[in-house]
C-alpha positions as YAML, in Angstrom:
chain: A
units: angstrom
residues:
- id: 1
  name: MET
  ca: [-13.22, 36.31, 4.80]
- id: 2
  name: ARG
  ca: [-14.20, 40.06, 4.73]
- id: 3
  name: GLU
  ca: [-17.34, 40.78, 6.41]
- id: 4
  name: VAL
  ca: [-20.04, 42.41, 4.09]
- id: 5
  name: PRO
  ca: [-21.89, 45.31, 5.72]
- id: 6
  name: PRO
  ca: [-25.72, 44.88, 5.52]
- id: 7
  name: GLY
  ca: [-27.20, 46.70, 2.60]
- id: 8
  name: ASN
  ca: [-24.05, 47.02, 1.06]
- id: 9
  name: LEU
  ca: [-23.73, 43.68, -0.81]
- id: 10
  name: PRO
  ca: [-22.29, 45.05, -3.79]
- id: 11
  name: ARG
  ca: [-19.32, 46.54, -2.25]
- id: 12
  name: PHE
  ca: [-18.17, 43.07, -1.53]
- id: 13
  name: PHE
  ca: [-17.64, 42.48, -5.10]
- id: 14
  name: ASP
  ca: [-14.85, 45.18, -5.18]
- id: 15
  name: CYS
  ca: [-12.14, 45.19, -7.78]
- id: 16
  name: GLN
  ca: [-8.97, 45.95, -5.77]
- id: 17
  name: SER
  ca: [-7.83, 42.21, -6.45]
- id: 18
  name: GLU
  ca: [-7.41, 43.05, -10.05]
- id: 19
  name: PRO
  ca: [-3.81, 43.98, -10.55]
- id: 20
  name: ASP
  ca: [-4.47, 45.76, -14.07]
- id: 21
  name: ALA
  ca: [-5.64, 49.37, -13.48]
- id: 22
  name: ARG
  ca: [-7.44, 49.48, -16.86]
- id: 23
  name: LYS
  ca: [-9.55, 46.39, -15.89]
- id: 24
  name: ARG
  ca: [-10.27, 47.91, -12.60]
- id: 25
  name: VAL
  ca: [-11.54, 51.00, -14.43]
- id: 26
  name: ASP
  ca: [-13.78, 48.82, -16.54]
- id: 27
  name: ILE
  ca: [-15.13, 46.70, -13.77]
- id: 28
  name: LEU
  ca: [-15.83, 49.93, -11.78]
- id: 29
  name: LEU
  ca: [-17.83, 51.27, -14.80]
- id: 30
  name: ASN
  ca: [-20.03, 48.37, -14.78]
- id: 31
  name: LEU
  ca: [-20.42, 48.30, -10.97]
- id: 32
  name: LYS
  ca: [-21.27, 52.07, -11.19]
- id: 33
  name: ASP
  ca: [-23.86, 51.27, -13.79]
- id: 34
  name: LEU
  ca: [-25.27, 48.31, -11.95]
- id: 35
  name: ASN
  ca: [-25.66, 50.64, -8.84]
- id: 36
  name: ASP
  ca: [-27.19, 53.59, -10.55]
- id: 37
  name: SER
  ca: [-29.97, 55.25, -8.24]
- id: 38
  name: SER
  ca: [-28.90, 52.99, -5.39]
- id: 39
  name: GLU
  ca: [-27.31, 53.86, -1.98]
- id: 40
  name: ASP
  ca: [-23.99, 52.62, -3.41]
- id: 41
  name: GLU
  ca: [-23.91, 54.97, -6.60]
- id: 42
  name: LEU
  ca: [-21.80, 57.71, -4.83]
- id: 43
  name: TYR
  ca: [-19.25, 55.06, -3.49]
- id: 44
  name: TYR
  ca: [-18.65, 53.51, -6.97]
- id: 45
  name: SER
  ca: [-18.66, 56.96, -8.62]
- id: 46
  name: ARG
  ca: [-15.77, 58.23, -6.43]
- id: 47
  name: LYS
  ca: [-13.78, 54.88, -6.66]
- id: 48
  name: LEU
  ca: [-14.12, 55.14, -10.67]
- id: 49
  name: PHE
  ca: [-13.24, 58.84, -10.65]
- id: 50
  name: ASP
  ca: [-10.16, 57.96, -8.52]
- id: 51
  name: GLU
  ca: [-9.10, 54.77, -10.62]
- id: 52
  name: ALA
  ca: [-9.82, 56.64, -13.90]
- id: 53
  name: ALA
  ca: [-7.93, 59.63, -12.96]
- id: 54
  name: ALA
  ca: [-4.96, 57.63, -12.13]
- id: 55
  name: VAL
  ca: [-4.79, 55.90, -15.34]
- id: 56
  name: GLY
  ca: [-5.90, 59.21, -17.35]
- id: 57
  name: ASP
  ca: [-9.05, 57.59, -18.79]
- id: 58
  name: GLY
  ca: [-11.18, 60.93, -19.70]
- id: 59
  name: PHE
  ca: [-14.21, 58.98, -20.59]
- id: 60
  name: ALA
  ca: [-14.39, 57.01, -17.47]
- id: 61
  name: VAL
  ca: [-13.70, 60.32, -15.34]
- id: 62
  name: GLY
  ca: [-16.72, 61.97, -17.20]
- id: 63
  name: ALA
  ca: [-18.90, 58.88, -16.55]
- id: 64
  name: SER
  ca: [-18.22, 59.25, -12.78]
- id: 65
  name: LEU
  ca: [-19.06, 62.96, -12.81]
- id: 66
  name: GLY
  ca: [-22.86, 62.85, -13.10]
- id: 67
  name: SER
  ca: [-23.16, 61.40, -9.68]
- id: 68
  name: LEU
  ca: [-20.51, 63.20, -8.04]
- id: 69
  name: ALA
  ca: [-21.57, 66.59, -9.48]
- id: 70
  name: SER
  ca: [-25.25, 65.95, -8.62]
- id: 71
  name: TYR
  ca: [-24.06, 65.10, -4.86]
- id: 72
  name: TYR
  ca: [-21.97, 68.15, -4.56]
- id: 73
  name: ILE
  ca: [-24.53, 70.57, -6.22]
- id: 74
  name: SER
  ca: [-27.18, 69.40, -3.83]
- id: 75
  name: SER
  ca: [-24.92, 69.57, -0.71]
- id: 76
  name: PRO
  ca: [-24.91, 73.03, 0.80]
- id: 77
  name: GLY
  ca: [-21.36, 74.12, 1.25]
- id: 78
  name: ALA
  ca: [-19.86, 71.72, -1.26]
- id: 79
  name: GLY
  ca: [-19.23, 74.07, -4.07]
- id: 80
  name: ASP
  ca: [-15.46, 73.81, -3.18]
- id: 81
  name: SER
  ca: [-15.47, 70.07, -3.42]
- id: 82
  name: LEU
  ca: [-17.21, 70.45, -6.90]
- id: 83
  name: ALA
  ca: [-14.59, 73.00, -8.19]
- id: 84
  name: ARG
  ca: [-11.81, 70.64, -6.99]
- id: 85
  name: ILE
  ca: [-13.02, 67.69, -8.66]
- id: 86
  name: LEU
  ca: [-13.84, 69.58, -11.82]
- id: 87
  name: ALA
  ca: [-10.33, 71.07, -11.85]
- id: 88
  name: GLN
  ca: [-8.90, 67.66, -11.53]
- id: 89
  name: ALA
  ca: [-11.33, 66.16, -14.25]
- id: 90
  name: GLU
  ca: [-11.24, 68.72, -17.07]
- id: 91
  name: PRO
  ca: [-7.61, 68.17, -18.34]
- id: 92
  name: LEU
  ca: [-8.33, 64.39, -18.36]
- id: 93
  name: MET
  ca: [-11.41, 64.93, -20.37]
- id: 94
  name: ARG
  ca: [-9.70, 67.07, -23.05]
- id: 95
  name: GLY
  ca: [-10.08, 65.23, -26.42]
- id: 96
  name: SER
  ca: [-12.76, 62.93, -25.22]
- id: 97
  name: GLY
  ca: [-16.66, 62.82, -25.79]
- id: 98
  name: MET
  ca: [-16.87, 63.98, -22.21]
- id: 99
  name: GLU
  ca: [-14.78, 67.33, -22.77]
- id: 100
  name: GLY
  ca: [-17.72, 69.83, -22.15]
- id: 101
  name: LEU
  ca: [-18.93, 68.27, -18.88]
- id: 102
  name: GLY
  ca: [-16.85, 70.75, -16.51]
- id: 103
  name: ALA
  ca: [-18.48, 73.88, -18.26]
- id: 104
  name: TYR
  ca: [-21.91, 72.24, -18.04]
- id: 105
  name: TYR
  ca: [-21.74, 71.44, -14.33]
- id: 106
  name: ARG
  ca: [-20.14, 74.83, -13.47]
- id: 107
  name: MET
  ca: [-23.15, 76.29, -15.36]
- id: 108
  name: VAL
  ca: [-25.88, 74.36, -13.39]
- id: 109
  name: GLU
  ca: [-24.15, 74.67, -10.00]
...
């Protein structure tokens, strides 16, 4: 059995055993919501971004951006990281309800 780090119990309930990529995205959307404002929020946001980008889910990519952008905006010297993640996210969000997020995060940076 995998050891669970203290304080990170939700990470134990990861979704890597789910073979269906779209179901993993759904699981990660829920885990991200459950961990909103916790120390694990960034962890699940990053995992959600990666999984959603891999399957081309623009809505889920956009859902992960709030936490990621907030982190990069508040981290000195992380502007390049924000620019890279937005460059990857924007094509995926075209045509979804999340389409304008990239422009918004560039504006508030």
